[in-house]
C-alpha positions as CSV (number, residue, x, y, z in Angstrom):
1,X,-4.3,7.7,-6.1
2,X,-2.4,8.4,-9.2
3,X,-1.9,11.4,-11.5
4,X,-4.0,10.2,-14.4
5,X,-5.4,7.4,-16.4
6,X,-2.0,6.6,-18.0
7,X,-0.5,6.2,-14.6
8,X,-3.4,4.1,-13.5
9,X,-3.0,1.7,-16.5
10,X,0.7,1.2,-15.5
11,X,-0.2,0.5,-11.9
12,X,-2.9,-2.0,-12.9
13,X,-0.3,-4.1,-14.6
14,X,1.6,-4.4,-11.3
15,X,-1.3,-5.3,-9.0
16,X,-0.2,-8.9,-8.4
17,X,3.3,-7.7,-7.4
18,X,1.8,-4.9,-5.2
19,X,-0.5,-7.4,-3.4
20,X,2.3,-9.8,-2.9
21,X,4.4,-7.1,-1.2
22,X,1.4,-6.0,0.9
23,X,0.6,-9.5,2.1
24,X,4.2,-10.2,3.1
25,X,4.4,-6.9,5.1
26,X,0.9,-7.2,6.7
27,X,1.5,-10.7,7.9
28,X,4.5,-9.5,9.9
29,X,2.6,-6.8,11.7
30,X,1.7,-7.3,15.3
31,X,-1.7,-6.1,16.8
32,X,0.3,-3.7,19.0
33,X,1.7,-2.0,15.9
34,X,-1.9,-1.1,14.8
35,X,-2.8,0.8,17.9
36,X,-4.2,4.2,17.4
37,X,-4.1,6.7,14.5
38,X,-0.3,6.5,14.4
39,X,-0.4,2.8,13.7
40,X,-2.7,3.2,10.7
41,X,-0.7,6.2,9.4
42,X,2.5,4.1,9.7
43,X,0.9,1.2,7.7
44,X,-0.4,3.6,5.0
45,X,3.1,5.1,4.6
46,X,4.7,1.7,4.4
47,X,2.1,0.5,1.8
48,X,2.8,3.6,-0.2
49,X,6.5,3.0,-0.2
50,X,6.0,-0.6,-1.3
51,X,3.6,0.4,-4.0
52,X,6.0,2.9,-5.5
53,X,8.8,0.4,-5.4
54,X,6.7,-2.0,-7.3
55,X,5.5,0.4,-10.0
56,X,8.6,2.5,-10.5
57,X,9.0,4.7,-12.6
58,X,5.2,5.3,-12.3
59,X,4.3,7.3,-9.2
60,X,1.4,6.6,-6.7
61,X,0.4,9.6,-4.6
62,X,-1.5,7.9,-1.9
63,X,-2.8,4.6,-0.7
64,X,-6.4,4.7,0.6
65,X,-7.5,2.2,3.2
66,X,-11.2,1.4,2.8
67,X,-11.4,-1.4,5.4
68,X,-9.0,-2.9,7.9
69,X,-9.7,-6.2,9.7
70,X,-7.4,-7.2,12.6
71,X,-7.6,-10.8,13.8
């Protein structure tokens, strides 16, 4: 979620960098870290931090998780 279309356009430019950061982080997570609502909340917060680092000075308000597959 971003403030408007201008912010969305900036974020779209950085999608490859955002995805790379997500992949590196998510590969390091253990199944135990995903337990319960607290685990999902922690992951969402970490993904938000990584997203904002990648798109700075633009600002993302929230990262929405549509699907999560744990293998």
